[in-house]
C-alpha positions as CSV (number, residue, x, y, z in Angstrom):
1,X,-0.1,0.1,0.0
2,X,1.3,3.2,-1.0
3,X,2.1,6.1,1.5
4,X,-0.2,9.5,1.4
5,X,2.4,11.2,-0.9
6,X,2.3,7.8,-3.2
7,X,5.7,6.8,-2.4
8,X,5.9,2.8,-1.7
9,X,6.8,1.6,1.6
10,X,10.3,0.8,0.5
11,X,10.7,4.4,-0.9
12,X,13.0,5.7,2.4
13,X,14.9,2.4,2.9
14,X,16.0,2.5,-1.1
15,X,16.7,6.3,-0.7
16,X,19.3,5.7,1.6
17,X,20.8,2.9,0.1
18,X,21.3,5.3,-2.9
19,X,22.7,8.4,-1.0
20,X,25.2,5.9,1.0
21,X,26.1,4.0,-2.4
22,X,30.0,3.9,-3.3
23,X,29.0,4.7,-7.2
24,X,26.4,4.8,-9.9
25,X,27.2,1.4,-10.8
26,X,26.1,0.1,-7.8
27,X,23.2,2.6,-7.3
28,X,21.5,1.4,-10.8
29,X,22.2,-1.7,-9.9
30,X,20.3,-1.9,-6.2
31,X,17.4,0.2,-7.8
32,X,16.8,-2.6,-10.4
33,X,17.0,-5.4,-8.1
34,X,14.9,-3.4,-5.3
35,X,12.2,-2.7,-7.9
36,X,12.5,-6.4,-9.9
37,X,13.4,-4.6,-13.1
38,X,15.5,-6.3,-15.9
39,X,17.7,-3.3,-16.2
40,X,18.3,0.6,-15.7
41,X,20.0,3.0,-17.4
42,X,21.1,6.3,-16.6
43,X,22.1,8.9,-19.3
44,X,23.9,12.4,-18.7
45,X,22.8,13.5,-22.3
46,X,25.2,16.7,-22.3
47,X,27.9,17.6,-21.0
48,X,27.7,21.2,-21.8
49,X,31.3,21.8,-19.9
50,X,33.0,20.4,-23.6
51,X,32.9,21.6,-26.8
52,X,30.9,18.5,-28.0
53,X,28.6,16.1,-26.5
54,X,30.5,13.7,-24.2
55,X,27.9,11.2,-22.1
56,X,27.9,10.1,-19.2
57,X,26.4,6.5,-19.3
58,X,25.8,3.7,-16.7
59,X,23.7,0.5,-17.4
60,X,22.9,-2.6,-16.4
61,X,22.6,-4.2,-20.0
62,X,24.9,-6.4,-20.9
63,X,28.1,-5.5,-22.4
64,X,27.0,-7.6,-25.8
65,X,24.1,-5.5,-26.2
66,X,25.7,-2.3,-25.2
67,X,28.5,-3.5,-27.7
68,X,25.9,-4.0,-30.5
69,X,24.2,-0.8,-29.7
70,X,27.1,1.6,-30.3
71,X,28.3,-0.8,-33.1
72,X,25.1,-0.2,-35.2
73,X,25.1,3.7,-34.1
74,X,21.3,2.8,-32.7
75,X,21.8,6.1,-30.3
76,X,21.4,8.3,-33.6
77,X,17.7,6.5,-34.2
78,X,16.8,5.2,-30.8
79,X,13.4,6.8,-29.8
80,X,13.6,6.9,-26.2
81,X,17.1,8.8,-26.5
82,X,15.4,11.2,-28.5
83,X,12.5,11.5,-26.6
84,X,14.5,12.0,-23.2
85,X,16.1,15.0,-25.4
86,X,13.3,16.5,-26.1
87,X,10.5,15.9,-23.8
88,X,10.1,17.0,-20.1
89,X,7.4,14.6,-18.8
90,X,8.3,10.7,-18.0
91,X,6.9,8.6,-20.8
92,X,6.1,4.6,-21.4
93,X,7.9,3.2,-24.2
94,X,5.0,2.1,-26.0
95,X,4.2,5.4,-26.6
96,X,6.8,5.7,-29.0
97,X,5.8,3.0,-31.2
98,X,4.9,5.4,-34.3
99,X,8.5,6.9,-34.0
100,X,11.2,6.5,-36.4
101,X,13.7,3.8,-35.4
102,X,11.2,2.3,-33.0
103,X,10.4,-1.2,-35.1
104,X,14.7,-1.4,-35.8
105,X,15.9,-0.8,-32.4
106,X,13.3,-2.5,-30.3
107,X,13.6,-5.4,-32.5
108,X,17.0,-5.9,-32.1
109,X,16.5,-5.9,-28.4
110,X,14.0,-8.7,-28.7
111,X,16.2,-10.4,-30.8
112,X,19.1,-10.1,-28.2
113,X,16.6,-11.8,-25.5
114,X,15.5,-8.0,-23.9
115,X,12.2,-6.6,-22.9
116,X,10.1,-4.5,-24.5
117,X,8.4,-2.7,-21.7
118,X,9.9,0.1,-20.2
119,X,9.8,3.7,-18.5
120,X,12.0,6.5,-19.0
121,X,12.2,9.8,-16.9
122,X,13.8,12.9,-18.1
123,X,15.8,15.2,-15.6
124,X,16.4,18.8,-16.5
125,X,18.3,19.9,-13.4
126,X,18.8,24.0,-12.4
127,X,21.8,24.4,-14.4
128,X,19.6,23.2,-17.8
129,X,21.4,19.5,-17.9
130,X,19.6,17.0,-19.2
131,X,19.9,13.4,-18.0
132,X,17.6,10.4,-18.7
133,X,16.8,7.1,-15.9
134,X,15.4,4.5,-17.9
135,X,13.7,1.4,-16.6
136,X,13.4,-1.8,-18.8
137,X,11.3,-4.8,-18.0
138,X,10.4,-8.7,-19.6
139,X,6.6,-7.7,-18.3
140,X,3.7,-8.1,-20.3
141,X,1.8,-5.0,-21.1
142,X,-1.1,-5.8,-18.0
143,X,1.5,-6.7,-15.8
144,X,3.7,-3.7,-16.5
145,X,1.2,-1.0,-16.3
146,X,0.5,-2.3,-12.3
147,X,3.8,-2.6,-11.7
148,X,4.3,1.2,-13.0
149,X,1.9,2.0,-11.1
150,X,2.6,0.9,-7.9
151,X,6.1,2.5,-8.2
152,X,6.4,5.6,-10.5
153,X,6.1,8.1,-8.1
154,X,8.9,6.5,-6.2
155,X,11.2,6.6,-9.4
156,X,9.8,10.1,-10.5
157,X,11.6,11.0,-7.3
158,X,14.5,8.5,-7.1
159,X,15.4,9.9,-10.2
160,X,16.8,12.9,-9.0
161,X,18.9,11.9,-6.2
162,X,20.3,9.6,-9.0
163,X,21.1,12.6,-10.8
164,X,22.3,14.2,-8.4
165,X,25.0,11.1,-7.4
166,X,25.8,11.0,-10.8
167,X,27.2,14.6,-11.3
168,X,29.0,13.9,-8.3
169,X,31.1,11.2,-10.0
170,X,31.8,13.0,-13.3
171,X,32.7,15.7,-12.0
172,X,33.7,15.6,-8.3
173,X,33.3,18.3,-5.8
174,X,34.2,21.0,-8.7
175,X,31.0,21.2,-10.9
176,X,32.4,22.6,-13.8
177,X,29.5,24.8,-14.9
178,X,30.0,28.3,-13.2
179,X,27.2,29.2,-11.1
180,X,25.7,32.7,-11.6
181,X,23.7,34.8,-9.5
182,X,19.9,36.0,-11.2
183,X,21.0,39.1,-11.6
184,X,24.0,38.4,-13.2
185,X,22.2,35.9,-15.8
186,X,19.6,39.4,-16.2
187,X,22.4,41.4,-17.0
188,X,24.0,38.6,-19.4
189,X,20.7,38.5,-20.9
190,X,20.0,41.6,-21.7
191,X,23.6,41.9,-23.3
192,X,23.2,39.6,-25.4
193,X,20.4,41.4,-26.6
194,X,22.5,44.4,-27.4
195,X,21.6,46.7,-24.4
196,X,24.4,48.8,-23.0
197,X,25.0,48.8,-18.9
198,X,23.0,52.0,-18.5
199,X,19.8,50.7,-20.4
200,X,20.2,47.3,-18.4
201,X,20.1,49.5,-15.5
202,X,17.0,51.4,-16.5
203,X,15.1,47.9,-17.5
204,X,16.2,46.5,-14.2
205,X,15.6,49.8,-12.3
206,X,19.1,49.2,-10.5
207,X,22.3,51.4,-10.9
208,X,24.4,51.7,-13.6
209,X,27.5,51.4,-11.1
210,X,25.7,48.0,-9.9
211,X,25.1,46.5,-13.3
212,X,28.8,47.2,-14.0
213,X,29.7,44.8,-11.2
214,X,27.4,42.0,-11.8
215,X,28.9,41.7,-15.5
216,X,32.4,42.3,-14.3
217,X,31.8,39.3,-11.8
218,X,29.8,37.2,-14.5
219,X,33.1,37.7,-16.6
220,X,35.1,36.3,-13.8
221,X,32.9,33.3,-13.2
222,X,32.6,32.8,-16.8
223,X,36.9,32.7,-17.5
224,X,37.4,36.6,-17.5
225,X,37.8,38.0,-21.2
226,X,35.6,39.9,-23.1
227,X,31.9,40.7,-22.2
228,X,31.3,39.4,-25.6
229,X,33.0,36.0,-24.7
230,X,31.2,36.1,-21.3
231,X,28.0,36.0,-23.5
232,X,28.9,33.7,-25.9
233,X,30.4,30.7,-22.8
234,X,27.0,31.5,-21.2
235,X,25.2,31.0,-24.0
236,X,27.1,28.0,-24.8
237,X,26.7,26.5,-21.4
238,X,22.7,27.3,-21.6
239,X,22.5,29.7,-18.9
240,X,21.2,32.4,-21.3
241,X,19.2,32.0,-24.2
242,X,21.1,32.0,-27.6
């Protein structure tokens, strides 16, 4: 029976186990066993500290299947990954049946002996990084829907805990994305729109000196250089809109 908040009775013990786990591989394996799933995959889709996408992935799928997936470049057509990049709401894999690539990827997975039921939870953190937690099972449709109804509230909440643990494993204590304050972001945003410090001061109803102070600190956090460079870096990191 679920708690009043919708979580299952096992949620607290699993959250505690995740918090104390030594690494992400241990976390996703514990997640898999605790919820009687076949496989669990965490995918940090965009590592924005690099010039190119540098995915960080941990999975319980067998190495042979991962090798096939990589060799055949399924990541480029996998509807689960594509939906994870574009959506913000969790989704059942069954809803992707009409998407390009579904039959090819799922057909290969079925021939490999993997289950066809699945559920994915997109994660977008406050610094606009995207990740995807995907859960896979051999359960038939009706049994899977019952399992999903019993535990999806747990999974939604735990996804963000898994994400925080993954970021620590990927980056350690030194998160590579600069931490800009709200005013620094506002000042850079208006600068990107072609406004001068005096105009920004009028828009934000603060002094011109204060605007320049925010812009100076933002430049410093973004590696120094010119204001144009700071704007470019902030856009690259998705801290402000391009």
